[in-house]
Wavefront OBJ file of the C-alpha trace (Angstrom):
o trace
v 9.324 17.081 -31.746
v 8.382 16.452 -27.557
v 9.342 13.178 -26.656
v 6.288 11.606 -25.108
v 5.876 8.136 -22.171
v 2.587 7.421 -20.556
v 2.691 4.676 -17.359
v 0.295 2.436 -16.126
v 0.178 0.834 -12.808
v -0.828 -2.154 -10.869
v -1.046 -3.219 -7.319
v -0.056 -1.768 -4.242
v 0.781 2.114 -2.905
v 4.293 1.323 -3.388
v 3.648 0.649 -6.961
v 1.775 3.726 -7.151
v 4.657 5.729 -5.520
v 7.715 3.985 -7.770
v 5.538 5.295 -10.946
v 5.131 8.526 -10.135
v 8.945 8.550 -9.150
v 9.713 7.068 -12.416
v 7.549 9.481 -14.284
v 9.539 12.228 -12.416
v 12.776 10.524 -14.482
v 11.341 10.497 -17.485
v 9.844 14.515 -16.986
v 14.088 15.274 -16.223
v 14.826 13.519 -19.334
v 12.495 15.558 -21.565
v 9.517 13.020 -21.761
v 6.214 14.941 -21.685
v 3.397 12.676 -19.748
v 0.315 11.377 -21.204
v -2.787 9.627 -19.865
v -2.149 5.771 -20.802
v -5.200 5.514 -23.372
v -3.590 8.260 -25.779
v -0.469 7.488 -28.398
v 2.733 7.882 -26.753
v 6.199 6.795 -27.308
v 7.447 4.807 -24.358
v 4.567 2.698 -22.743
v 5.428 1.996 -19.246
v 3.585 -0.755 -17.390
v 3.932 -1.138 -13.348
v 3.185 -5.057 -12.709
v 1.629 -6.552 -9.920
v 1.877 -10.438 -9.117
v 0.175 -10.498 -5.480
v -2.590 -12.925 -7.219
v -3.121 -14.298 -10.084
v -4.854 -11.744 -11.200
v -2.309 -9.375 -11.005
v -0.808 -11.280 -13.130
v -3.536 -11.370 -15.696
v -4.168 -8.033 -15.322
v -0.928 -6.868 -15.445
v -0.330 -9.173 -18.991
v -3.839 -7.526 -19.958
v -1.896 -3.827 -19.720
v 0.654 -4.751 -21.824
v -1.409 -6.304 -24.830
v -3.495 -3.476 -24.506
v -0.240 -0.820 -24.962
v 1.349 -2.371 -27.402
v -2.330 -2.310 -29.768
v -2.361 0.977 -28.873
v 1.310 2.233 -30.560
v 2.349 -0.951 -31.945
v 5.833 1.165 -32.975
v 5.972 2.364 -28.932
v 9.297 1.141 -26.785
v 7.143 -0.878 -23.998
v 8.779 -1.432 -21.198
v 7.798 -3.467 -18.020
v 8.758 -3.344 -14.713
v 7.551 -4.247 -10.995
v 6.985 -7.541 -9.293
v 5.872 -9.581 -12.028
v 8.269 -8.955 -14.342
v 10.430 -9.219 -11.880
v 9.273 -12.487 -10.846
v 8.278 -13.948 -14.330
v 10.685 -12.023 -16.742
v 10.927 -15.205 -19.054
v 6.837 -14.919 -20.264
v 7.009 -11.165 -19.952
v 9.254 -11.314 -23.220
v 6.859 -14.142 -24.359
v 4.360 -11.574 -25.098
v 5.473 -9.728 -28.919
v 6.215 -5.741 -28.884
v 7.617 -6.544 -25.221
v 11.141 -4.387 -25.595
v 12.563 -3.957 -22.001
v 11.747 -5.277 -18.653
v 13.067 -4.373 -15.736
v 11.695 -5.805 -12.505
v 12.037 -4.343 -9.375
v 15.668 -2.954 -8.680
v 17.886 -0.325 -10.959
v 14.986 1.432 -11.830
v 17.019 4.087 -11.832
v 18.519 3.478 -14.801
v 15.032 3.214 -17.229
v 15.196 6.207 -18.742
v 18.427 4.916 -20.218
v 17.434 1.160 -21.218
v 14.545 2.846 -22.834
v 16.385 5.404 -24.945
v 18.667 2.581 -25.761
v 15.384 0.026 -26.998
v 14.823 3.078 -28.780
v 17.443 2.626 -31.215
v 16.050 -0.308 -32.123
v 17.693 -4.132 -31.702
v 16.289 -7.145 -29.674
v 14.255 -7.260 -26.734
v 16.229 -6.529 -23.632
v 15.774 -8.410 -20.422
v 17.399 -6.237 -17.752
v 15.989 -8.023 -14.448
v 18.939 -8.863 -11.695
v 19.011 -11.200 -9.114
v 16.905 -9.030 -6.366
v 18.511 -11.283 -3.502
v 21.686 -9.266 -3.872
v 20.691 -6.219 -3.495
v 21.827 -5.253 0.096
v 21.009 -1.100 0.032
v 17.963 0.701 -0.826
v 17.617 2.394 -3.992
v 16.972 6.238 -4.333
v 14.549 7.393 -6.438
v 13.236 10.871 -6.805
v 10.475 11.818 -4.776
v 7.320 11.454 -6.400
v 5.916 15.834 -7.304
v 2.688 14.536 -8.977
v 1.037 13.200 -5.455
v -2.027 16.327 -5.665
v -1.618 18.957 -2.686
v -3.087 17.243 0.070
v -1.491 13.525 1.368
v 1.770 12.248 0.460
v 3.321 9.124 0.570
v 6.911 8.568 1.793
v 8.912 5.443 0.773
v 10.985 4.269 4.441
v 11.924 1.114 3.024
v 12.031 -2.021 0.741
v 11.938 -5.869 0.748
v 10.858 -8.351 3.434
v 12.035 -11.255 5.144
v 9.130 -12.914 6.490
v 8.077 -15.176 3.838
v 5.097 -16.617 5.293
v 3.865 -19.568 3.393
v 1.622 -18.018 0.903
v 3.149 -14.778 -0.111
v 5.607 -14.192 -3.441
v 6.353 -11.018 -2.167
v 9.768 -11.922 -0.355
v 10.919 -13.242 -4.263
v 9.900 -9.904 -6.020
v 11.051 -7.859 -3.953
v 14.211 -9.253 -2.173
v 15.609 -8.677 1.533
v 14.985 -5.458 4.075
v 16.615 -2.717 2.696
v 15.663 0.377 5.469
v 16.174 3.913 3.867
v 18.817 5.934 5.735
v 17.244 8.127 8.137
v 18.994 11.345 7.213
v 17.210 10.688 3.300
v 13.735 10.209 4.453
v 13.776 13.225 7.549
v 15.447 15.579 4.260
v 12.660 13.820 2.149
v 9.734 14.542 4.466
v 11.218 18.118 5.119
v 11.071 18.412 0.965
v 6.988 17.327 0.970
v 5.909 19.989 3.516
v 7.805 22.601 2.079
v 5.604 21.541 -1.335
v 2.464 22.026 0.598
v 1.527 18.926 1.803
v -0.327 18.090 4.949
v -0.067 14.415 5.404
v 2.009 12.493 4.931
v 1.618 8.508 4.544
v 4.800 6.461 5.267
v 4.846 3.288 2.908
v 7.002 0.320 1.885
v 6.947 -3.314 1.300
v 7.523 -3.669 5.001
v 7.970 -0.410 7.087
v 7.760 -2.392 10.766
v 11.037 -4.230 9.723
v 12.622 -0.650 9.490
v 16.583 -0.119 10.365
v 16.325 -4.062 11.178
v 19.106 -4.078 8.728
v 21.071 -1.381 9.898
v 23.732 -1.747 12.780
v 21.893 0.617 14.928
v 19.696 -1.793 15.360
v 17.854 1.342 17.841
v 16.971 2.928 14.774
v 13.365 1.053 14.555
v 9.766 2.195 13.389
v 9.336 4.054 16.748
v 12.329 5.888 16.912
v 11.442 7.457 12.955
v 9.096 8.182 13.708
v 9.491 10.361 17.417
v 11.597 12.168 14.940
v 9.079 12.632 11.862
v 6.717 13.821 14.433
v 8.883 16.858 16.006
v 9.231 18.455 11.846
v 7.907 21.829 12.067
v 5.173 22.424 9.295
v 3.993 18.640 9.849
v 0.066 18.303 10.644
v -0.501 14.206 10.485
v 1.611 11.796 10.093
v -0.041 7.704 9.201
v 1.433 5.272 9.204
v 0.909 2.466 6.759
v 0.170 -1.226 7.060
v 2.216 -2.598 10.326
v 3.111 -6.453 11.082
v 1.724 -7.543 14.273
v 5.356 -8.966 15.622
v 6.810 -5.342 14.707
v 4.722 -3.494 17.237
v 6.085 -3.042 20.197
v 5.353 -0.715 23.069
v 7.593 2.446 21.757
v 5.797 2.433 18.957
v 2.318 2.218 20.560
v 4.012 5.092 22.984
v 4.946 7.267 19.586
v 1.436 7.577 18.056
v -0.624 7.840 21.471
v 1.739 10.836 22.877
v 2.209 12.892 19.226
v -1.044 14.830 17.994
v 0.176 14.398 14.680
v 0.566 11.126 14.688
v -2.454 9.037 13.314
v -4.538 7.242 15.439
v -4.874 4.654 12.437
v -2.927 1.126 12.463
v -3.621 -1.396 10.259
v -2.586 -4.419 11.574
v -2.912 -7.626 9.346
v -4.891 -10.618 11.234
v -4.971 -12.985 7.857
v -7.005 -15.593 10.346
v -8.112 -15.991 13.320
v -7.414 -19.327 14.333
v -4.066 -21.060 15.506
v -3.428 -24.177 12.952
v -4.048 -21.348 9.843
v -1.524 -18.750 11.613
v 0.662 -21.708 11.766
v 0.162 -22.872 8.423
v 0.740 -19.485 7.070
v 3.810 -19.007 8.845
v 2.837 -15.750 10.603
v 4.706 -15.112 13.792
v 1.706 -14.783 16.331
v -0.805 -16.698 17.253
v -4.473 -15.514 18.336
v -4.177 -15.078 21.625
v -1.175 -12.906 21.107
v -2.863 -10.376 18.140
v -5.345 -10.429 20.487
v -3.290 -8.966 24.336
v -1.628 -6.468 21.252
v -4.803 -4.854 20.258
v -5.835 -4.625 23.523
v -2.736 -3.158 24.640
v -3.461 -0.358 21.449
v -7.062 -0.206 22.724
v -5.443 1.074 26.104
v -3.700 3.488 25.270
v -4.854 5.257 22.025
v -7.480 6.865 22.810
v -9.875 6.464 19.685
v -7.631 4.805 17.855
v -9.183 3.052 14.665
v -7.792 -0.868 13.897
v -8.269 -2.103 10.451
v -6.900 -5.430 9.333
v -6.413 -7.726 6.372
v -8.019 -11.743 6.324
v -7.646 -14.568 4.267
v -10.337 -16.698 3.860
v -9.953 -19.772 1.796
v -6.288 -20.749 2.905
v -5.317 -24.585 2.192
v -6.437 -26.662 4.724
v -9.394 -23.935 6.606
v -12.304 -26.284 7.579
v -15.734 -24.704 8.650
v -14.361 -24.361 12.557
v -10.793 -22.628 11.678
v -13.541 -20.128 9.287
v -15.381 -19.496 12.587
v -12.524 -18.865 14.283
v -11.782 -16.015 12.734
v -15.463 -14.694 12.713
v -15.378 -14.347 16.410
v -11.623 -12.953 16.530
v -12.677 -10.536 14.260
v -15.738 -9.585 16.002
v -13.954 -9.392 19.523
v -10.951 -6.859 17.680
v -13.944 -4.352 16.783
v -12.495 -3.280 13.557
v -12.862 0.102 11.876
v -13.069 -2.011 8.962
v -11.261 -5.329 6.973
v -10.034 -5.830 3.634
v -10.917 -9.735 2.727
v -8.767 -11.761 0.710
v -9.978 -15.233 -1.592
v -6.625 -16.842 -0.866
v -5.139 -16.983 -4.737
v -2.041 -19.990 -5.157
v 1.036 -18.001 -6.290
v 3.334 -20.891 -8.252
v 7.009 -20.651 -5.751
v 5.130 -20.519 -2.663
v 4.865 -23.705 -0.060
v 0.877 -23.140 0.170
v 0.502 -23.891 -3.908
v 1.500 -27.324 -3.484
v -0.724 -28.113 -0.554
v -3.011 -30.796 -1.102
v -6.207 -29.124 0.804
v -6.660 -26.325 -1.922
v -10.289 -25.037 -1.026
v -13.056 -24.831 -3.325
v -13.440 -21.578 -5.502
v -17.306 -21.962 -3.813
v -16.721 -21.869 -0.261
v -14.139 -19.357 -1.148
v -16.752 -16.312 -2.473
v -19.063 -17.799 0.573
v -16.924 -17.198 2.653
v -15.557 -14.117 1.476
v -19.321 -13.247 1.498
v -19.968 -13.796 4.856
v -16.408 -11.721 6.202
v -17.087 -9.069 4.144
v -20.994 -8.166 5.802
v -19.291 -8.971 8.943
v -16.551 -6.225 8.138
v -19.110 -4.321 7.042
v -21.047 -4.075 10.220
v -18.158 -3.432 12.286
v -17.489 -0.463 10.386
v -20.684 1.597 10.482
v -20.707 0.483 14.082
v -17.183 2.915 14.771
v -18.027 5.766 11.945
v -21.667 5.544 14.604
v -19.617 5.899 17.340
v -17.827 9.295 15.878
v -21.468 10.813 16.264
v -22.099 14.547 17.781
v -18.556 14.612 18.415
v -16.059 17.941 16.686
v -13.145 15.547 14.493
v -10.473 17.765 12.006
v -10.503 16.467 8.655
v -7.678 17.148 5.977
v -10.323 18.781 2.761
v -9.287 16.650 -0.621
v -12.045 17.208 -2.916
v -15.020 17.826 -3.954
v -17.765 14.636 -3.501
v -18.195 13.362 -7.060
v -21.807 12.152 -6.553
v -22.095 15.861 -5.233
v -20.160 19.009 -5.654
v -21.674 21.132 -3.430
v -19.780 18.695 -1.098
v -16.773 18.152 0.134
v -14.879 14.934 0.855
v -11.983 14.259 3.472
v -10.600 11.894 6.087
v -10.676 12.085 9.486
v -7.171 11.148 11.110
v -8.442 7.755 11.508
v -9.307 7.430 7.945
v -12.980 7.670 8.015
v -14.368 9.450 5.141
v -16.502 12.594 5.983
v -18.789 14.337 3.926
v -19.898 18.367 4.597
v -21.259 21.394 2.585
v -17.879 23.935 2.085
v -15.886 25.381 -1.326
v -13.534 23.951 -3.390
v -10.803 26.019 -2.022
v -10.838 24.541 0.711
v -8.573 21.489 -0.825
v -5.653 20.964 1.351
v -6.840 22.587 4.358
v -7.597 21.294 7.775
v -10.771 21.757 9.304
v -12.839 21.070 11.778
v -16.001 19.260 11.087
v -19.404 18.508 13.207
v -20.499 14.843 12.977
v -24.518 15.033 12.575
v -24.634 11.352 11.077
v -23.716 8.320 8.796
v -24.365 6.281 5.639
v -22.610 3.076 6.545
v -19.035 4.062 7.875
v -18.976 7.200 5.959
v -19.711 10.306 8.022
v -21.953 13.558 7.652
v -21.231 16.628 9.135
v -20.757 20.275 8.814
v -18.007 22.800 9.606
v -17.506 24.769 12.907
l 1 2 3 4 5 6 7 8 9 10 11 12 13 14 15 16 17 18 19 20 21 22 23 24 25 26 27 28 29 30 31 32 33 34 35 36 37 38 39 40 41 42 43 44 45 46 47 48 49 50 51 52 53 54 55 56 57 58 59 60 61 62 63 64 65 66 67 68 69 70 71 72 73 74 75 76 77 78 79 80 81 82 83 84 85 86 87 88 89 90 91 92 93 94 95 96 97 98 99 100 101 102 103 104 105 106 107 108 109 110 111 112 113 114 115 116 117 118 119 120 121 122 123 124 125 126 127 128 129 130 131 132 133 134 135 136 137 138 139 140 141 142 143 144 145 146 147 148 149 150 151 152 153 154 155 156 157 158 159 160 161 162 163 164 165 166 167 168 169 170 171 172 173 174 175 176 177 178 179 180 181 182 183 184 185 186 187 188 189 190 191 192 193 194 195 196 197 198 199 200 201 202 203 204 205 206 207 208 209 210 211 212 213 214 215 216 217 218 219 220 221 222 223 224 225 226 227 228 229 230 231 232 233 234 235 236 237 238 239 240 241 242 243 244 245 246 247 248 249 250 251 252 253 254 255 256 257 258 259 260 261 262 263 264 265 266 267 268 269 270 271 272 273 274 275 276 277 278 279 280 281 282 283 284 285 286 287 288 289 290 291 292 293 294 295 296 297 298 299 300 301 302 303 304 305 306 307 308 309 310 311 312 313 314 315 316 317 318 319 320 321 322 323 324 325 326 327 328 329 330 331 332 333 334 335 336 337 338 339 340 341 342 343 344 345 346 347 348 349 350 351 352 353 354 355 356 357 358 359 360 361 362 363 364 365 366 367 368 369 370 371 372 373 374 375 376 377 378 379 380 381 382 383 384 385 386 387 388 389 390 391 392 393 394 395 396 397 398 399 400 401 402 403 404 405 406 407 408 409 410 411 412 413 414 415 416 417 418 419 420 421 422 423 424 425 426 427 428 429 430 431 432 433 434 435 436
């Protein structure tokens, strides 16, 4: 009888990538992968802990899996499992907790659990991990855009962030392995590769040859034959040097889209967050980027309601976001994470104030995104066709290199192809056009 497994992923793109890799490990061991809402022999829940909601949703999905099949092996991995293995094991029905390292052994551990016995806590000290863990390149990423993980861990220790404790120190993937994986993905038919990791701007900082940094890696990847697009994941401001800016500007196949987290536009709050820049340095950086990369889209993350944030501090953030002319922003309400310095600060902001500030900043972000999109009208843009538009199957949808969504009439057979689209108009931040 065929063994079956189902995987549920919470959180970031890195988690999604790793879940796909774990799925491949189960396939290689003879398992059939099922949708999570179906009865399976094994359930894997890849958890998130970046906010308290991530913790709660992780617990909910664990309990849901147990309810669906009380006889199944329940394996819990990911960041919440790494930081709170004891709490996970307190949930009746959990068989295995494995955390964020040694995921390559998950199938072996699951097979052992299937034989019965007590729940297993396989979580190890992530701070003692010194090398990048190689997992299979995911093969179920569709045929348009593929993610490629290039590093693990973070050494920044921002005062609000639990991730360094969940992911451990920076470990960069060997360049030859990154390049080999990229070639393999191109051979599989992917038109776009997205570099991902926990802190990709720190790539190479753990190498003896420090010149092999992110800018160097981009230069190596950009010249691989057949790579139509190379996209960068989020890059911290202090990791962006002029070499990286030049690499993006010099290669037409490197996407003109940089996601650079601001978090706050107020120097006092940035200092309390233990960010490694001030508002003037951030503004100077994006000015250099705008001056050197024509048509670039800069998007960002901003946290509202950080402990001690006054209305004046918040207004400074609004002004900074406006001046930055972001093409889009993700707004997060500060969430205290136990074990981080900021969670112990006395001057916490009320939930009501966080909500109000979030709404105002989201409105500003929507306005800026619509303004950036409107600037594309009457241009001919290359679009990667991804899928039929869900609300109207006469239309296709895809993204530009600046990561703007585009809707246009066309045949579903164009999925995975690069097409030129003349932009006729917009609907908010969405472009509308026709193939030329």
